[in-house]
C-alpha positions as CSV (number, residue, x, y, z in Angstrom):
1,X,117.3,-140.6,-34.2
2,X,115.9,-144.1,-34.6
3,X,117.7,-146.9,-32.8
4,X,120.0,-148.8,-35.1
5,X,118.4,-152.1,-34.3
6,X,115.0,-150.9,-35.5
7,X,116.4,-150.7,-39.0
8,X,117.4,-154.4,-39.0
9,X,115.0,-157.2,-39.6
10,X,114.7,-160.0,-37.2
11,X,115.8,-162.5,-39.8
12,X,119.0,-160.4,-40.4
13,X,119.8,-160.5,-36.7
14,X,119.3,-164.2,-36.5
15,X,121.3,-164.8,-39.6
16,X,124.2,-162.7,-38.3
17,X,124.2,-164.5,-34.9
18,X,124.0,-167.9,-36.7
19,X,127.0,-167.1,-39.0
20,X,129.0,-165.8,-36.1
21,X,128.4,-168.9,-34.0
22,X,129.4,-171.1,-37.0
23,X,132.6,-169.2,-37.4
24,X,133.5,-169.5,-33.7
25,X,132.6,-173.2,-33.6
26,X,134.7,-174.0,-36.7
27,X,137.7,-172.1,-35.5
28,X,138.3,-174.9,-33.0
29,X,137.1,-177.9,-35.0
30,X,139.1,-180.4,-36.9
31,X,140.1,-180.1,-40.5
32,X,137.7,-181.6,-43.0
33,X,138.0,-181.6,-46.8
34,X,135.0,-179.6,-48.2
35,X,134.6,-181.9,-51.2
36,X,134.0,-184.9,-48.9
37,X,131.5,-183.3,-46.6
38,X,128.6,-184.5,-48.7
39,X,129.8,-188.1,-48.3
40,X,129.4,-188.0,-44.5
41,X,131.5,-189.8,-41.9
42,X,130.1,-193.2,-42.9
43,X,131.5,-193.2,-46.4
44,X,135.2,-193.2,-47.2
45,X,136.8,-192.0,-50.4
46,X,139.0,-194.5,-52.3
47,X,141.2,-193.5,-55.2
48,X,143.0,-196.6,-56.5
49,X,146.7,-196.7,-57.3
50,X,149.1,-199.3,-58.7
51,X,152.7,-199.6,-57.5
52,X,152.7,-195.9,-56.5
53,X,151.0,-194.6,-59.6
54,X,147.4,-193.4,-59.7
55,X,144.9,-195.3,-61.8
56,X,142.0,-193.2,-60.6
57,X,141.8,-189.4,-60.3
58,X,139.2,-187.0,-59.0
59,X,140.9,-183.7,-59.8
60,X,142.7,-182.7,-63.0
61,X,145.9,-181.3,-61.6
62,X,149.2,-181.5,-63.4
63,X,151.2,-183.5,-60.9
64,X,148.4,-186.0,-60.5
65,X,147.9,-186.4,-64.2
66,X,151.7,-186.8,-64.7
67,X,151.8,-189.5,-62.1
68,X,149.0,-191.4,-63.7
69,X,150.5,-191.1,-67.2
70,X,153.8,-192.3,-65.9
71,X,152.1,-195.4,-64.5
72,X,150.4,-196.1,-67.8
73,X,153.7,-195.9,-69.6
74,X,155.4,-198.2,-67.1
75,X,152.7,-200.8,-67.6
76,X,153.3,-200.8,-71.4
77,X,151.3,-198.0,-72.9
78,X,148.4,-200.3,-73.5
79,X,145.0,-199.4,-75.0
80,X,142.6,-198.1,-72.4
81,X,139.3,-199.0,-70.9
82,X,138.2,-195.6,-69.5
83,X,135.7,-195.4,-66.6
84,X,133.8,-192.2,-65.8
85,X,132.0,-191.8,-62.5
86,X,130.8,-189.6,-59.6
87,X,131.2,-190.2,-55.9
88,X,129.5,-193.6,-56.1
89,X,132.7,-194.7,-57.8
90,X,135.1,-193.4,-55.2
91,X,132.9,-193.8,-52.2
92,X,132.7,-196.9,-50.1
93,X,130.1,-197.0,-47.3
94,X,131.4,-198.4,-43.9
95,X,134.7,-199.3,-45.5
96,X,136.9,-201.9,-43.9
97,X,140.6,-202.4,-44.3
98,X,141.5,-204.0,-47.7
99,X,138.2,-203.2,-49.4
100,X,138.4,-201.7,-52.8
101,X,136.1,-200.1,-55.4
102,X,134.5,-201.7,-58.4
103,X,136.7,-199.9,-60.9
104,X,139.8,-201.2,-59.1
105,X,138.4,-204.7,-59.3
106,X,138.0,-204.2,-63.1
107,X,141.6,-202.9,-63.3
108,X,142.8,-206.1,-61.5
109,X,140.9,-208.2,-64.0
110,X,142.7,-206.6,-67.0
111,X,146.2,-206.5,-65.4
112,X,148.6,-208.6,-67.3
113,X,146.7,-208.5,-70.5
114,X,146.6,-206.0,-73.4
115,X,144.3,-203.4,-71.8
116,X,144.8,-200.8,-69.1
117,X,141.9,-199.5,-66.9
118,X,141.9,-195.8,-65.9
119,X,139.1,-194.0,-64.0
120,X,138.1,-190.3,-63.5
121,X,135.3,-189.7,-61.0
122,X,134.0,-186.3,-59.9
123,X,131.4,-185.7,-57.1
124,X,128.0,-184.8,-58.6
125,X,129.5,-184.8,-62.1
126,X,127.2,-183.6,-64.8
127,X,127.3,-185.1,-68.3
128,X,128.9,-181.8,-69.4
129,X,131.8,-182.5,-67.1
130,X,131.9,-186.1,-68.3
131,X,132.2,-184.8,-71.8
132,X,135.0,-182.5,-70.9
133,X,136.9,-185.2,-69.0
134,X,136.4,-187.7,-71.8
135,X,137.7,-185.3,-74.5
136,X,140.7,-184.4,-72.4
137,X,141.7,-188.0,-71.6
138,X,141.1,-189.1,-75.2
139,X,143.9,-186.7,-76.2
140,X,146.2,-188.2,-73.6
141,X,145.4,-192.0,-73.8
142,X,144.4,-194.5,-76.5
143,X,140.9,-195.0,-75.2
144,X,139.1,-197.9,-76.9
145,X,136.3,-198.5,-74.4
146,X,134.3,-196.0,-72.3
147,X,132.0,-196.7,-69.3
148,X,129.5,-194.0,-68.4
149,X,127.0,-194.1,-65.5
150,X,123.8,-192.2,-66.2
151,X,122.6,-190.6,-62.9
152,X,119.2,-188.8,-62.8
153,X,120.5,-186.7,-59.9
154,X,123.4,-185.3,-61.9
155,X,121.1,-184.0,-64.7
156,X,120.4,-181.1,-62.3
157,X,124.0,-179.9,-62.5
158,X,125.1,-177.3,-65.0
159,X,128.4,-175.9,-66.1
160,X,132.0,-176.8,-65.4
161,X,133.5,-176.5,-61.9
162,X,136.9,-174.9,-61.9
163,X,137.8,-176.8,-58.7
164,X,137.9,-180.2,-60.4
165,X,139.5,-179.0,-63.7
166,X,142.3,-176.9,-62.2
167,X,144.6,-178.1,-65.0
168,X,142.8,-175.9,-67.5
169,X,143.9,-172.8,-65.7
170,X,147.3,-173.2,-67.1
171,X,146.6,-173.5,-70.8
172,X,143.8,-172.8,-73.2
173,X,142.1,-176.1,-73.7
174,X,139.0,-176.3,-75.8
175,X,136.7,-178.9,-77.4
176,X,136.4,-178.7,-81.2
177,X,132.7,-178.6,-82.0
178,X,130.2,-176.0,-82.9
179,X,127.3,-177.4,-80.8
180,X,125.7,-175.2,-78.2
181,X,126.7,-177.4,-75.3
182,X,130.3,-177.5,-76.3
183,X,130.4,-173.8,-76.8
184,X,129.1,-173.4,-73.3
185,X,131.8,-175.7,-71.9
186,X,134.5,-173.8,-73.8
187,X,133.2,-170.5,-72.4
188,X,133.4,-171.9,-68.9
189,X,137.0,-172.9,-69.5
190,X,137.8,-169.4,-71.0
191,X,136.5,-167.9,-67.8
192,X,139.0,-169.9,-65.7
193,X,141.8,-168.4,-67.8
194,X,140.3,-164.9,-67.8
195,X,140.0,-165.0,-64.0
196,X,143.6,-166.2,-63.6
197,X,144.9,-163.4,-65.9
198,X,142.8,-160.8,-64.1
199,X,144.0,-162.0,-60.7
200,X,147.7,-162.0,-61.8
201,X,147.5,-158.5,-63.3
202,X,145.7,-157.2,-60.2
203,X,148.3,-158.8,-57.9
204,X,151.2,-157.4,-60.0
205,X,149.7,-153.9,-59.8
206,X,149.1,-154.2,-56.0
207,X,152.6,-155.5,-55.4
208,X,154.1,-152.6,-57.5
209,X,152.2,-150.1,-55.4
210,X,153.2,-151.8,-52.1
211,X,156.7,-152.8,-53.0
212,X,159.1,-152.4,-50.0
213,X,156.4,-150.4,-48.2
214,X,155.6,-150.6,-44.5
215,X,152.1,-152.0,-45.5
216,X,153.6,-154.9,-47.5
217,X,156.0,-155.9,-44.8
218,X,153.3,-155.6,-42.1
219,X,150.9,-157.8,-44.1
220,X,153.6,-160.4,-44.8
221,X,154.5,-160.5,-41.1
222,X,150.8,-160.8,-40.0
223,X,150.1,-163.6,-42.4
224,X,153.2,-165.5,-41.3
225,X,152.3,-165.0,-37.6
226,X,148.7,-166.1,-38.1
227,X,149.8,-169.2,-40.1
228,X,152.2,-170.2,-37.4
229,X,150.0,-169.5,-34.4
230,X,146.5,-170.4,-35.6
231,X,145.9,-173.5,-37.8
232,X,142.5,-172.1,-38.8
233,X,144.1,-169.1,-40.5
234,X,146.1,-171.5,-42.8
235,X,143.0,-173.5,-43.4
236,X,140.8,-170.6,-44.5
237,X,139.4,-172.5,-47.7
238,X,138.4,-175.4,-45.4
239,X,136.7,-173.0,-43.0
240,X,134.8,-171.4,-45.8
241,X,133.7,-174.8,-47.1
242,X,132.5,-175.9,-43.7
243,X,130.5,-172.7,-43.1
244,X,128.8,-173.0,-46.5
245,X,128.0,-176.7,-45.7
246,X,126.3,-175.6,-42.5
247,X,124.5,-172.8,-44.1
248,X,123.2,-175.4,-46.6
249,X,122.0,-177.5,-43.6
250,X,120.4,-174.4,-42.1
251,X,118.5,-173.9,-45.3
252,X,117.4,-177.5,-45.4
253,X,116.2,-177.3,-41.8
254,X,114.3,-174.2,-42.5
255,X,112.4,-175.7,-45.5
256,X,112.1,-179.3,-44.2
257,X,114.4,-180.8,-46.8
258,X,116.1,-184.1,-46.3
259,X,117.7,-186.9,-48.3
260,X,114.3,-188.4,-49.2
261,X,112.8,-185.1,-50.4
262,X,111.6,-185.4,-54.0
263,X,113.5,-182.9,-56.1
264,X,112.0,-181.8,-59.4
265,X,114.1,-181.7,-62.6
266,X,115.1,-178.5,-64.4
267,X,114.1,-179.1,-68.1
268,X,116.8,-176.8,-69.6
269,X,119.6,-178.5,-67.6
270,X,118.3,-182.0,-68.5
271,X,118.4,-181.1,-72.2
272,X,121.8,-179.6,-72.0
273,X,123.2,-182.7,-70.3
274,X,121.4,-185.0,-72.8
275,X,123.1,-183.0,-75.6
276,X,126.5,-183.6,-73.8
277,X,125.7,-187.3,-73.8
278,X,125.1,-187.1,-77.5
279,X,128.4,-185.4,-78.0
280,X,130.2,-188.2,-76.1
281,X,128.6,-190.7,-78.3
282,X,129.2,-188.8,-81.5
283,X,132.9,-188.5,-80.7
284,X,133.0,-192.2,-79.7
285,X,131.3,-193.3,-82.9
286,X,133.7,-191.4,-85.1
287,X,136.7,-192.7,-83.1
288,X,135.7,-196.4,-83.0
289,X,135.3,-196.3,-79.2
290,X,132.7,-198.7,-77.8
291,X,130.6,-197.2,-75.0
292,X,128.9,-198.9,-72.1
293,X,126.1,-196.8,-70.7
294,X,124.3,-197.9,-67.6
295,X,121.6,-196.8,-65.2
296,X,123.5,-197.1,-61.8
297,X,122.3,-198.9,-58.7
298,X,119.6,-197.1,-56.7
299,X,118.5,-197.9,-53.2
300,X,115.1,-199.6,-53.4
301,X,114.3,-200.7,-49.9
302,X,112.9,-197.2,-49.1
303,X,111.2,-194.5,-51.2
304,X,113.8,-192.8,-53.4
305,X,114.0,-189.0,-53.7
306,X,112.6,-189.1,-57.3
307,X,109.4,-188.3,-58.9
308,X,108.5,-191.7,-60.2
309,X,107.0,-190.5,-63.5
310,X,110.1,-188.2,-64.1
311,X,112.5,-191.0,-63.3
312,X,110.8,-193.4,-65.8
313,X,110.8,-190.7,-68.5
314,X,114.5,-189.9,-67.9
315,X,115.5,-193.6,-68.1
316,X,113.6,-194.0,-71.3
317,X,115.4,-190.9,-72.7
318,X,118.7,-192.4,-71.9
319,X,117.8,-195.7,-73.6
320,X,116.4,-193.9,-76.7
321,X,119.7,-191.9,-77.1
322,X,121.7,-195.1,-76.8
323,X,119.8,-196.8,-79.6
324,X,120.8,-194.1,-82.0
325,X,124.5,-195.1,-81.8
326,X,125.9,-198.5,-82.9
327,X,128.9,-197.9,-80.6
328,X,126.7,-197.9,-77.5
329,X,125.6,-200.7,-75.2
330,X,122.9,-199.8,-72.7
331,X,122.0,-201.7,-69.5
332,X,119.8,-200.9,-66.4
333,X,121.4,-201.8,-63.1
334,X,119.1,-199.8,-60.8
335,X,117.9,-202.9,-58.8
336,X,121.4,-204.5,-58.6
337,X,122.4,-203.7,-55.0
338,X,120.0,-204.9,-52.2
339,X,119.1,-202.4,-49.4
340,X,121.2,-204.3,-46.9
341,X,124.4,-203.3,-48.7
342,X,123.7,-199.6,-48.6
343,X,124.1,-197.4,-45.5
344,X,123.2,-194.2,-43.8
345,X,124.8,-190.8,-44.0
346,X,125.0,-187.7,-41.8
347,X,121.9,-185.6,-41.9
348,X,121.4,-182.8,-44.4
349,X,119.5,-180.7,-41.7
350,X,119.8,-180.1,-38.0
351,X,116.8,-182.2,-36.9
352,X,117.6,-185.7,-38.2
353,X,120.1,-188.0,-36.5
354,X,120.8,-189.9,-39.7
355,X,119.5,-190.2,-43.3
356,X,119.4,-192.9,-45.9
357,X,122.3,-192.8,-48.3
358,X,120.9,-193.2,-51.9
359,X,124.3,-192.8,-53.6
360,X,127.0,-194.8,-51.8
361,X,127.0,-198.5,-51.0
362,X,129.2,-200.9,-49.1
363,X,132.0,-203.1,-50.4
364,X,129.5,-205.9,-51.2
365,X,127.7,-203.4,-53.5
366,X,130.9,-202.6,-55.3
367,X,131.5,-206.3,-55.8
368,X,128.1,-206.7,-57.3
369,X,128.6,-203.7,-59.6
370,X,132.0,-205.0,-60.7
371,X,130.6,-208.5,-61.5
372,X,127.8,-207.0,-63.6
373,X,129.9,-204.5,-65.5
374,X,132.7,-207.1,-66.1
375,X,130.1,-209.5,-67.5
376,X,128.6,-206.9,-69.8
377,X,132.1,-205.7,-71.0
378,X,133.0,-209.3,-71.8
379,X,130.0,-209.6,-74.1
380,X,130.8,-206.4,-76.0
381,X,132.9,-206.5,-79.2
382,X,136.6,-207.1,-78.5
383,X,138.8,-203.9,-78.6
């Protein structure tokens, strides 16, 4: 008989050891929210609120939505300037006490007048997710103006992530359109519901089979014991997230990838997201909603992780789409924030001590973005 080890590749052995070491290490480490791992320790999340009510959400969850709507009602149910964003909106690099994000500054500008300002930002949000968020909120709030940042990075993303749209697990929401991109979004939402129904049915069947059995009582006791004695058992989703993040870093180390690595675009995803942008503008045009589209600030004191030719082409595409709609105003703010107002982030591999952050800037950068957006909004037709 051949030794068992001879049937296992060296890579499989190393991978098994690596994953095992990760699990052991993280069993004793502090709790970290997986969604914030990409921000790094130098960048803080900031979701604004006003007198106890949210004005800025990241997840669509019923209690959070209810809290935001309640605040909008308390403030007089005014017409809404709605801001979409990704982690650049809710991330402040090297944040100090009292510092706020650009969207909160815009909210403060409009406070006391006839317009409310509401924000929804999602890390790495694709234009497909922007479309879904916009359509949902348009049904809940009287949106009259919309602000949409156009990130080249996020054109690589595809589909709708269940984690950020948990609200749609509870009812069958859909966008009314026959376009291919909308049908794809609706299919993703249907999968959320199908998965929930399948899980519920499976749990019911399992519970019927286990009802009042020794196995059920034993499993309940074991879970309670582990939850009480070991914090990591109760934090299993966090543990999984941290392991995946470190596997991601392991992959980057293996292939020499870092924050400055040039990443090529995927044409099919670019086109799908461009079509989502057209849907946003189609809906806005028909609903008399004015839209501010902008190319967001990009760090320019070091070489960015973009193919220069691709980046120029994408920017031109964005501008060309905007010119097809009278409701749209387009501006390019890529050079707005100087390099000194950006920062560094934790490495994306195991070799570097730090990497340049191309997405998140400091409070001074938020002030500059606020000033430019506020100025452009003031020049747009009154709502």
